[in-house]
N, C-alpha and C positions, 0 to 999 in steps of 0.2 A: 424453412427459408430463413436466412440470416437477415437481421435488420441492417439498415444502412449505417456504416461506421463513419465517424468524423472525430477530429481532435477538438476537444473543448478547452479553451483557454491555453492552447499550445501544449497540451500534455496528453499522454496516452497511458492507460493502465493495461499491463499485460500479465498473463498468468500461464504457467506451464501445467495445465490441468491434468495432463496425462501422466505427469511425474517422471517423464523420460529425461528431463533437464535440458531439452533442446527445443521442442515445438512450443512456441509461445502464441497464445490466443489473445487478440485485442478485445478488451471489454468495451463495447461500443456505447455511445450516447452517455458518456460520463459528464456530469455537470460540475463535479468538484472532487478533489483528492487531497488528503492530508498525509504527507510523508511520515514515516516512522521516526521517532526521536532517537538520538544517541546519547545515553546518559549512564554514567557509572555511579555505583553506590559509594558512599563515604564510610570509611572505617574509622571510628573514633579511637584515637590513640592517646587521649588526654590522660595524663598521670596526675597524682595528687600534688606533686611539686610544680606543675605547670601553672602559669598565670593567665594563659590564653588557651583556647581549645586547639588541639592538634589532631589532624586527620590525614589519612592516606587514601588514595584512589583504590576502589574495590573493583568488582566485576561489573561488566556491562549488564544493565537491567533490561527486562522485557519492555517492549514498546509496541504501540498500536499503529497500524496503517489503516486508514479508512477512505472509502470512496463512495460517491453517490452516482448512480446511473439510472436511466429510465429502463424499467423492466418490461420485457416482452416474453411472455410465457412460452412462445413458440420459437424463441431464439436459441440456437445450439450452444452459444457461449454462456447464456444465462442458465441453461440446463447443466452445463459443466460446473458452474459455480454452485448450484444446488447440490450436485453430486459431491463436490469437494467439501461442502459443509457437512453432509451426511457421513462422509468417510473420516473426517478429522485428519486427513493426510497433510503433512508438511511439504509444500511444493515451492518452486521458484516463482517470485513475483518481480515485476519491473515497473517502475514509474519513470517514464521518459518525458522530459520537459524541454521544450524548445526555448532557448534564450536568445535575446538580441542585445549585442553590446552597444556601447555609445557610438561606435563608428559604423554601425549598421551591419556587423558580421553576425550571422546566425550560427549558434553552436547548440549541441544537444547534450543535456545533462541526464545521465541514466543512473538510477539507484536500483541495484540488484540486491535481493535478500530472499531468504526462505521464510515461510510463515504458514500458519494454520488459519483458515477462514473459520472464525468462531461465532459470528453473528450476521444475520441478514435481517434487516429491519425495514419493513415497508413503511412508506409515508402515508399520510391521509389521502384517501381516494377522493378526488374532486372532479366535478364535471368539467369537460373541456380541456383537461390537462393530461399529461402523461402520468404514469404511475412510477414515481421514483422509489428506489430502495437503497439503503445504505448498507454496505458490506464492511465488516471489521475483521482485520487480519492481525493476529498476534505474531510478531516477529520471533523466529526461532533460530536465526543465524545472523552473522555479521552483515553489515551493509557495505556494499562495494559501490563507490561513486566513481563514475568516469565521465569525462567531458571530451567531446569530439567536435 
């Protein structure tokens, strides 16, 4: 039986755990998410005759996407995340963020990218609370941002 899903802080984390590129599962009960960074390396082109450093933009670097959700060992989406970790497969991920403009118009910002789930870290187990765990994804493809 799946746990009850809700959007935390106006955001959803989705994953294409089947690898078909179409079917997206919502990771429920997320309490936080950190989007992947977009950063390029710098290539040092400084020559002996230069008086200041000279650099050019290089290739885009790896970055990490992480999210924390309350874990339910009987949840099918949590099982799918465990299977993704075990397989090491690179699949499609989405972070969907609801935004509100100054004039009260709601829009949706979606970040699409591919990545490999490389860490699942449980938090301290405490009485009277849920059992959160943090999942870390290494981005393996470009980020596509869309706003609707």
